Structure formats: structure tokens, C-alpha cells
C-alpha positions as CSV (number, residue, x, y, z in Angstrom):
1,M,16.4,9.2,3.1
2,L,13.8,9.0,0.3
3,D,11.9,11.9,1.9
4,I,14.7,14.2,0.7
5,A,15.2,12.4,-2.6
6,A,14.9,15.5,-4.8
7,D,17.8,17.2,-3.1
8,L,19.9,14.1,-2.9
9,N,19.3,13.4,-6.6
10,R,20.6,16.9,-7.4
11,W,23.7,16.3,-5.2
12,S,24.3,13.0,-7.0
13,E,24.0,14.7,-10.4
14,E,26.5,17.3,-9.3
15,G,28.9,14.6,-8.2
16,R,28.7,15.5,-4.5
17,D,29.4,12.8,-1.9
18,Y,27.4,13.0,1.2
19,A,26.4,11.2,4.4
20,V,22.8,10.6,5.3
21,A,21.2,10.1,8.7
22,T,17.9,8.2,8.7
23,V,15.5,7.7,11.6
24,V,15.2,3.9,11.7
25,A,13.3,3.4,15.0
26,V,11.2,5.5,17.4
27,D,10.2,4.7,21.0
28,G,7.7,6.9,22.8
29,S,7.1,10.5,21.8
30,A,9.4,11.8,19.0
31,P,9.0,14.7,16.6
32,R,9.8,12.7,13.4
33,A,8.8,9.3,12.2
34,P,10.9,6.5,10.8
35,G,12.2,7.4,7.4
36,A,12.9,11.1,8.3
37,A,16.4,12.0,7.1
38,M,19.1,14.6,7.2
39,A,22.1,14.7,4.9
40,V,25.4,16.6,4.9
41,D,27.6,16.9,1.8
42,S,31.3,17.1,1.5
43,E,31.2,20.9,1.6
44,G,29.3,20.9,4.9
45,T,25.9,21.8,3.5
46,A,23.0,20.2,5.4
47,I,19.4,19.4,4.3
48,G,16.5,17.7,6.0
49,S,15.9,16.9,9.7
50,V,15.7,13.9,12.0
51,S,14.3,15.5,15.1
52,G,13.0,19.0,14.4
53,G,16.0,20.5,16.0
54,C,16.6,18.5,19.2
55,V,19.7,16.6,18.1
56,E,20.5,18.0,14.7
57,G,23.9,19.3,15.8
58,A,25.0,15.9,17.1
59,V,23.7,14.2,13.9
60,Y,25.5,16.8,11.8
61,E,28.8,15.9,13.4
62,L,28.1,12.1,12.9
63,C,27.5,12.8,9.2
64,V,30.8,14.7,8.9
65,Q,32.6,11.9,10.7
66,A,31.0,9.3,8.4
67,L,32.2,11.2,5.3
68,Q,35.8,11.2,6.8
69,D,36.1,7.6,7.9
70,G,33.6,5.9,5.5
71,R,31.9,4.0,8.4
72,T,28.2,3.4,8.9
73,V,27.0,3.7,12.5
74,R,23.8,3.5,14.4
75,E,23.2,5.9,17.3
76,R,20.5,6.3,19.8
77,F,19.2,9.7,21.2
78,G,17.0,10.1,24.1
79,Y,15.9,12.5,26.9
80,S,18.5,13.4,29.5
81,D,17.0,13.8,33.0
82,E,20.2,15.3,34.4
83,D,20.5,18.0,31.8
84,A,17.6,18.7,29.4
85,F,19.9,20.8,27.3
86,A,22.4,18.0,26.7
87,V,22.2,16.1,23.4
88,G,18.9,14.4,23.6
89,L,15.2,14.6,22.8
90,T,13.4,17.1,25.1
91,C,10.1,15.6,24.0
92,G,10.9,12.5,26.1
93,G,11.2,9.9,23.3
94,V,14.0,7.9,21.9
95,I,15.1,7.7,18.3
96,D,17.6,5.4,16.6
97,V,19.5,7.0,13.7
98,L,21.5,5.2,11.0
99,V,24.3,7.3,9.6
100,A,25.9,6.1,6.4
101,P,28.3,7.7,3.8
102,V,27.0,7.6,0.2
103,R,29.3,8.1,-2.8
104,S,27.6,10.1,-5.5
105,Q,28.0,7.4,-8.1
106,Q,26.8,4.4,-6.0
107,P,24.3,2.9,-8.5
108,L,21.9,1.3,-6.0
109,F,21.3,4.6,-4.1
110,R,21.1,6.5,-7.3
111,A,18.5,4.1,-8.5
112,A,16.5,4.4,-5.3
113,L,16.5,8.2,-5.4
114,S,15.5,8.2,-9.1
115,A,12.6,5.8,-8.4
116,A,11.4,8.1,-5.6
117,G,11.8,11.2,-7.8
118,R,9.6,9.5,-10.5
119,E,7.1,8.4,-7.8
120,E,7.7,4.7,-8.8
121,P,7.0,2.1,-6.1
122,A,10.3,1.0,-4.6
123,A,11.7,0.0,-1.2
124,L,15.2,0.8,0.0
125,T,16.0,-2.0,2.4
126,R,19.0,-1.7,4.8
127,V,20.5,-3.7,7.6
128,V,20.2,-1.6,10.8
129,R,21.0,-4.3,13.3
130,G,23.3,-7.2,12.9
131,P,27.0,-8.0,12.4
132,D,29.2,-4.9,12.0
133,G,30.1,-6.0,8.5
134,L,26.5,-6.0,7.3
135,L,25.4,-2.7,8.9
136,G,24.1,-0.4,6.2
137,R,24.1,-3.1,3.4
138,A,21.2,-2.5,1.1
139,L,18.7,-3.9,-1.4
140,L,16.4,-1.9,-3.7
141,V,13.2,-3.8,-4.1
142,R,10.8,-2.8,-7.0
143,G,7.1,-2.9,-7.1
144,D,7.2,-6.1,-9.2
145,G,9.3,-7.9,-6.7
146,S,12.6,-7.7,-8.6
147,Y,15.6,-6.3,-6.7
148,E,19.2,-5.2,-7.0
149,G,22.0,-5.1,-4.5
150,S,22.9,-7.7,-1.9
151,L,23.1,-7.9,1.9
152,D,25.9,-10.5,2.1
153,G,26.1,-12.2,-1.3
154,R,23.9,-15.1,-0.4
155,P,20.8,-15.6,-2.5
156,P,18.6,-17.1,0.3
157,L,19.1,-14.1,2.5
158,D,18.6,-11.6,-0.3
159,H,15.4,-13.4,-1.5
160,R,13.9,-13.4,2.0
161,A,14.8,-9.8,2.6
162,A,13.3,-8.8,-0.8
163,A,10.1,-10.7,0.0
164,E,9.7,-9.0,3.4
165,A,10.4,-5.6,1.8
166,R,7.8,-6.3,-0.9
167,A,5.1,-7.0,1.7
168,L,5.7,-3.6,3.3
169,L,5.9,-1.9,-0.1
170,D,2.6,-3.3,-1.2
171,A,1.0,-1.8,1.9
172,G,2.8,1.5,1.4
173,R,4.5,1.3,4.7
174,T,7.9,2.1,6.1
175,G,9.1,0.0,9.0
176,T,11.4,-2.8,10.3
177,V,11.4,-6.6,9.9
178,E,13.5,-9.2,11.6
179,I,14.9,-12.2,9.8
180,A,17.6,-14.8,10.6
181,E,21.0,-14.5,9.0
182,D,20.4,-17.8,7.1
183,G,17.5,-16.2,5.3
184,T,14.6,-17.8,7.1
185,S,11.7,-15.7,8.2
186,C,12.2,-16.5,11.9
187,P,13.2,-13.4,13.9
188,G,17.0,-13.7,14.3
189,G,20.2,-11.8,14.0
190,L,19.2,-9.2,11.4
191,T,16.9,-6.2,11.6
192,L,16.0,-4.6,8.3
193,F,14.7,-1.1,7.8
194,V,12.4,-0.9,4.8
195,E,11.8,2.6,3.5
196,S,8.9,2.6,1.1
197,S,8.5,5.1,-1.7
198,V,5.0,5.1,-3.2
199,P,3.0,7.6,-5.2
200,P,1.3,10.2,-3.0
201,P,-2.1,9.4,-1.6
202,R,-5.1,10.7,-3.5
203,M,-7.5,13.3,-2.4
204,I,-10.6,13.6,-4.5
205,V,-12.7,16.7,-3.9
206,F,-16.2,16.3,-5.3
207,G,-17.9,19.7,-6.0
208,A,-16.2,22.6,-7.8
209,V,-17.3,25.1,-5.2
210,D,-15.4,27.9,-3.4
211,F,-14.7,25.7,-0.4
212,A,-13.0,23.3,-2.8
213,K,-10.4,25.9,-3.9
214,A,-9.1,26.2,-0.3
215,L,-9.3,22.5,0.3
216,V,-7.2,21.8,-2.9
217,R,-4.4,24.0,-1.4
218,A,-4.7,22.2,2.0
219,G,-4.6,18.8,0.3
220,K,-1.5,19.7,-1.7
221,F,0.1,21.0,1.5
222,L,-0.5,17.6,3.2
223,G,1.2,15.9,0.3
224,H,-1.8,14.5,-1.6
225,H,-2.4,14.1,-5.3
226,V,-5.5,16.2,-5.6
227,T,-8.4,15.8,-8.1
228,V,-11.4,18.0,-8.4
229,C,-14.5,16.4,-9.9
230,D,-17.8,18.0,-10.8
231,A,-20.5,17.2,-13.4
232,R,-20.8,20.9,-14.3
233,P,-18.3,22.0,-16.9
234,V,-18.8,25.7,-16.3
235,F,-17.5,25.2,-12.7
236,A,-14.9,22.4,-13.1
237,T,-12.2,24.3,-15.0
238,R,-8.5,24.5,-14.8
239,A,-8.7,28.3,-14.5
240,R,-10.7,27.9,-11.2
241,F,-8.5,25.2,-9.8
242,P,-4.9,25.9,-11.1
243,E,-3.3,24.1,-8.1
244,A,-5.2,20.8,-8.6
245,D,-3.4,17.9,-10.2
246,D,-6.5,16.9,-12.2
247,V,-9.8,18.6,-12.9
248,V,-12.5,16.2,-14.1
249,V,-15.9,16.9,-15.6
250,D,-18.0,13.8,-14.9
251,W,-20.8,12.7,-12.6
252,P,-19.1,12.0,-9.3
253,H,-20.3,8.5,-8.7
254,R,-19.4,7.5,-12.2
255,Y,-15.9,8.9,-11.9
256,L,-15.3,7.3,-8.5
257,A,-16.4,3.9,-9.8
258,G,-13.9,4.0,-12.6
259,T,-10.9,5.7,-11.1
260,V,-8.0,4.1,-9.2
261,I,-8.1,4.4,-5.4
262,D,-6.5,2.6,-2.5
263,E,-6.7,2.3,1.3
264,R,-4.8,5.7,1.6
265,S,-7.3,7.7,-0.5
266,V,-9.3,10.6,0.9
267,L,-12.7,11.5,-0.5
268,C,-14.3,14.9,0.3
269,V,-17.8,15.5,-0.8
270,L,-18.6,19.2,-1.0
271,T,-21.4,19.1,-3.6
272,H,-24.1,19.6,-1.0
273,D,-26.7,18.4,-3.5
274,A,-28.6,15.1,-3.1
275,R,-28.5,14.4,-6.8
276,F,-24.8,14.1,-6.6
277,D,-24.3,13.1,-2.9
278,I,-26.5,10.0,-2.6
279,P,-25.2,7.9,-5.5
280,L,-21.6,9.1,-4.8
281,L,-21.7,8.2,-1.1
282,E,-23.5,4.9,-1.8
283,T,-20.4,4.0,-3.8
284,A,-17.8,5.7,-1.6
285,L,-18.8,4.2,1.7
286,R,-18.4,0.7,0.3
287,L,-14.8,1.3,-0.9
288,P,-11.7,0.5,1.1
289,V,-10.6,4.1,1.4
290,A,-9.1,5.9,4.4
291,Y,-11.6,8.8,4.8
292,V,-15.0,9.8,3.5
293,G,-16.3,13.2,4.5
294,A,-19.4,15.1,3.4
295,M,-20.3,18.8,3.8
296,G,-23.7,19.9,5.1
297,S,-25.7,21.0,8.1
298,R,-26.8,18.5,10.8
299,R,-30.3,18.5,9.3
300,T,-28.8,17.7,5.8
301,H,-26.7,15.0,7.4
302,E,-29.8,13.3,9.0
303,E,-31.8,13.5,5.7
304,R,-28.8,12.2,3.7
305,N,-28.3,9.3,6.1
306,Q,-32.0,8.3,5.8
307,R,-31.7,8.3,2.0
308,L,-28.6,6.2,2.2
309,R,-30.3,3.7,4.5
310,E,-33.1,3.5,2.0
311,A,-30.5,2.8,-0.7
312,G,-29.4,-0.2,1.3
313,L,-26.3,1.0,3.3
314,T,-25.8,-0.6,6.6
315,E,-25.2,1.2,9.9
316,D,-21.5,0.1,9.9
317,E,-21.1,1.6,6.4
318,L,-22.8,4.9,7.5
319,D,-20.5,5.0,10.6
320,R,-17.6,5.5,8.2
321,L,-19.0,8.9,7.0
322,H,-17.5,12.0,8.6
323,S,-20.4,14.4,8.4
324,P,-20.7,17.3,8.9
325,I,-17.2,17.2,7.6
326,G,-14.3,18.6,9.6
327,L,-13.4,19.4,13.2
328,D,-15.2,22.0,15.3
329,L,-12.9,25.0,14.9
330,G,-15.7,27.6,14.6
331,A,-14.7,27.9,10.9
332,R,-16.6,30.3,8.6
333,T,-14.4,31.1,5.6
334,P,-13.5,28.6,2.9
335,E,-9.9,28.7,4.2
336,E,-10.9,28.1,7.8
337,T,-13.1,25.3,6.7
338,A,-10.3,23.7,4.7
339,V,-8.1,23.8,7.8
340,S,-10.9,22.0,9.8
341,I,-11.2,19.3,7.2
342,A,-7.5,18.9,6.9
343,A,-7.2,18.6,10.7
344,E,-9.9,15.9,10.8
345,I,-8.0,14.0,8.0
346,V,-4.8,14.1,10.0
347,A,-6.5,13.1,13.2
348,E,-8.1,10.1,11.5
349,R,-4.7,9.1,10.0
350,R,-2.8,9.5,13.2
351,G,-5.4,8.4,15.8
352,G,-5.7,11.9,17.3
353,S,-8.7,13.0,19.3
354,G,-9.0,16.5,17.9
355,A,-8.9,17.9,21.4
356,P,-6.6,20.8,22.5
357,L,-3.2,19.6,23.7
358,T,-3.3,22.2,26.5
359,G,-4.2,20.4,29.7
360,A,-4.5,17.0,27.9
361,R,-2.8,13.9,29.1
362,T,-2.8,12.1,25.8
363,P,0.4,11.6,23.8
364,I,1.5,14.4,21.5
365,H,2.8,12.0,18.9
366,H,0.5,9.0,18.3
367,E,1.8,5.7,17.2
368,A,-1.5,4.9,15.3
369,D,-1.0,5.4,11.6
370,G,-3.8,4.5,9.4
371,G,-4.0,4.4,5.7
372,I,-4.1,8.1,4.8
373,G,-0.8,9.0,3.2
374,A,1.1,6.2,5.0
375,A,4.2,6.0,2.9
376,V,7.5,7.5,3.8
377,S,6.6,8.3,7.3
């Protein structure tokens, strides 16, 4: 539900009660990942999506029912061989959806939505399998390990649930964990769904060139916090990059060495100048980031790799470099090039091949989910 936190925060401020349906498990091919949510308020207004349209009508009715009877339920939706137009996923997968009523003034959910709105690390942890009396019970776990709420009033169970949620939160992941009802870590009678809210992943675009303008827009569209960095103050200006979150005038390698990055960060090197590229890539390829790409022709790539070898980089480190950057789309304009780079970033994150889906026998929705942007997804 944290993926629609802004709208739910507004509803809470307006005093609206609502029911929220959250995807808590996926099996096979499905259009939305765990954490995707749809909500319906007491006036019948709906926001969000759990399936991209396949089962929205049925989920809407479940939300309306939850508002009426105050019960939390878990429902499973899958493909119907007998009738592909019946309630079910026509993509062939199965999703489990937790539907829960939320009163506008419930402090725990308001705190979770507020944390998500402020981009503070927090994990909303709910019981999605277990005794009926515990279904939907929740904890809110903060980045420092503190928590509020309770699953059943017993400290050992709450402490264990908070510890498991903290581990997923630290990794920026949303997922499920199983624990025993007595609070031990052995898989047992409770399944918890941990929905992590973390700051957006960073995209740092090095090189204040025309291609960077288009890539900034693509990065924002993908949900990144986008920084443009260039050592040339005449080019690295807010006027040229109004959509960037940050515009930094500094030598790229120096800025990268001093800024905060993590395993979800994306680094795109568009400078196309050895003075900047070599010291920058020497640093970047040794950092635990999700993606490093560099612009240039194949000849430039070979010359750059040779210089990086001379600088001491290993073949394993060089293998992390996506160069020439982007997928082969035949791109020519800055906007087309930005699409090709964004497509490669998504493929790297999701484990895609980059090949056309037409005629392919690979899954449409990949289970692989690397570090790029892995948060509420």
C-alpha cells in the first residue's frame, strides 16, 4: 500500500475511511509485483491497481465488502482455463491479495504513510497467513530498528517480526518471511508480508551534454533521484537541467568518491572524454552499485578498456561495464538514446534479455530483481 502513499495520506487527512488491497504473493507471470496496491474509499472512489486490469473489478468489490463488515481477507486470483474472461489473470500467473479496512485515524497506518511520503526508511509488516485473529495485524519498523504496533501483544513475537522486517528494510526489499507463533525464527505458523519504503534509488548522470537532458527525464520516469555532474560550470546549470534533482559542478571521480551510493545506484557516464572517463570509471567499477554504463563508439570502448587495464582494473571489474551504453534500438536522437539506456537499466534490474517478446519463449515477467530500484516492488 505504500506505493500509493501520497493519495492515501490525502484521504487520511480528509478523514476518509478506506479499504486497501495489497498484492502479497505472486506465482508465475503476473503484471504487478508484491506491494502493488489498490484502495477504495467510503464514497466508492478507487485508486491504484493490483493487476493492471485483470481482476480489478473483483478486488473493488472485496474492498467495498471490507469497508462494510470490517473484516480482513486474503484472496487468490489465477487463470481460468474454462473461461479466460472469468475473474482471473489472463497472463497465466497467480496473485494473492490481502484486503483490509483502514480507518482514517489509525495511528500505525498514518505513521507508515507519513514515513513513505517523507521518503524515510520504514517497513510496514503485516500477518498475511496464520490464525484468523491475527490476519492483517501490523507492525511499523523504522530504519533504526524501533517499531510500533503489535501482532498479538507478546513481546517475543513482535521482537522477532521486527528483526526480520529490519533485515528486509536494510536491503531495500519487499517480501515475505515465515516465523513461528512463539517468536522463534523457525518457519512456522505465521507468514509476514514486509513492505519496505526506502528513498528512491539514485541515478547519477556524468556529463552535462544534450543526451543527458533526455536521460534525466527517463531516469525520473523510472523513479530515480537524478543527479547531473560535470566539472564545467558553463554546462552544468539548473537552467539546462530543470528536471534533475541535483546539478553538481565537480570533477566526476571526486564527486563519486564523496557522495552516498548503494547497491541500487545507477551510474551513467556520458562525458565521452578520457580526462573524465578514466578516473571516474576506475572508481565506479569498484563500487557496489547496480549499473555502470559509458557512452562511446566501439573503438572508444576498446581504447578506454585498455587504459583502465593499465590503471589496474581486473577483467571481472571491466565486465561490469555496459559499454557502449544502452540496448541496440537503432537510436539516433538524444530521446531515442535515453530510451535505449533506460531499457538496458530495466533489463539489468529484472533479468531481461533485451530481445523482442514476439516469438520468444522466455517469461514476460521475470522473477529476477537486482538492486536497481528494488524497493516497493
